[in-house]
C-alpha positions, 0 to 999 in steps of 0.5 A: 384564532391561528391553528397549525396543522399537526405533523404527519406521522410519516414525517415524525422525527422519531420515525424518521430516525429509524427510516434508513434509505435502502442504499444505506442498508445495502451498504451496511450489509455489504460492509458487514459481509465482506469486511466486518464478519471475516475480520471478527471471525479471524479475531475470534479464532485467534483469541481462542488460543489464549493470550500466552499461547498467542504470544508464543506463536506470534513471537516464534523465531521463524515468525519474527524473521518473517516479520523482519523480512516483510516489514523492513523490505516493504519499508525500503521499497516504499521509500525508494518508490517515494523518490522515483515515483515522485520523479516519474510523476513530475516528468509525466505532468511537467514534460511533453514527449513522444509516447507520453500516453503510452508511458502513463498507461504502463504505470498502471501495469502492476494494477492489472497484471496478475501477481503470479505473472509478475513474479514469473516475469521478474524471476525470468528477468532477474535470474542468473540467466536473465537479461538483468541478472546475467549482468550482475552475476559475474560480480557475485550478485544474485537477485532472483531467489534471494531477499533482493528478489523480494525487494524487486517484487515489492518495488514493482507492485507498489510503484503506481501508488506513489505516482497516482497519488502525487500526479493530481497534486502536481497537476493542480499546482500553479507554476506562477508560484515557482516563477515568482520564486525565480524572479525573487532570486531563488535557485531551482534547488531552493524553489524545489525544497521551499516552494514545491516540496512542502505541498507535495509532501502529504501526497508523497507520504500517503503514496509511500504508506499505500505502497508499503501496505500493498507490499506488506500484503504481497504474495503472488509475485514474491512466492515465485521470485524468492526461495521462500527459505526461513530466516533468509527471504521468507515473508509473513504471507508465505509463512501463513500459506506454509502453515496452512499446507502443514495443517497448522491452522492455529499458527496461520490464524495467529500470524494472520491476525498480527498482519491484520493488526499491522494493516489496520495501523497502517490504514490509520496512519494513511487516514491521518496523512490524508487529513493532514494533507487536506488541512495543509491544502486549506491553508 
């Protein structure tokens, strides 16, 4: 007669279902404390105002102007960096030149540099008496303390995202495909648009989305290089800070909630782009 040993209670499927590893518990606890609880508190505070009052505060003229300055300027800056960031990544990957390691390290400077220091540096360079600002001042163009200054700050802090997203994809691309296209009679322009660009596009879009989200949440550099004047160059994050200074916590919470919802939408878009890039790479 064949007998089977009973499964020990410690290895029972029912008990295994509730025995979570300590690493998993620490991860969940940390995510709850650092992300879930603050977000829930912000939503709870904003929802206490009521839907009608929430809408009235969120759609005030000064708030709508701040949204327009923030999102439109951030989008333009991200698109510009999508072009020049791809170009810089191409040069860093495909060419060898003296000082390449130095320039590759300088790309990460906006990551390490405090945003307040970046704003002070940009304001010094692009002011009317600065190195660059003095060159365009005779033509009646002001950069610092205008909306142009906001754009420059957003360009500065979002550039590395495109470069560092595109670089790995360029490194993995085999040059044999380009040479095969050339041997078949394709021009350099045709090779770029039909062979090189399609695999790069998911990475470029992801870098643009990351740069856009970073520019939307920028505060330290923008608050220094702009005049922070309503209906001119006031961005949403500075408006939240000004509301707090005026002890208008309700308005600050509501505007912050709107920014949070937009950030979550951007995060969802980034995840879709990354999933699309993975599916494209598997083909």
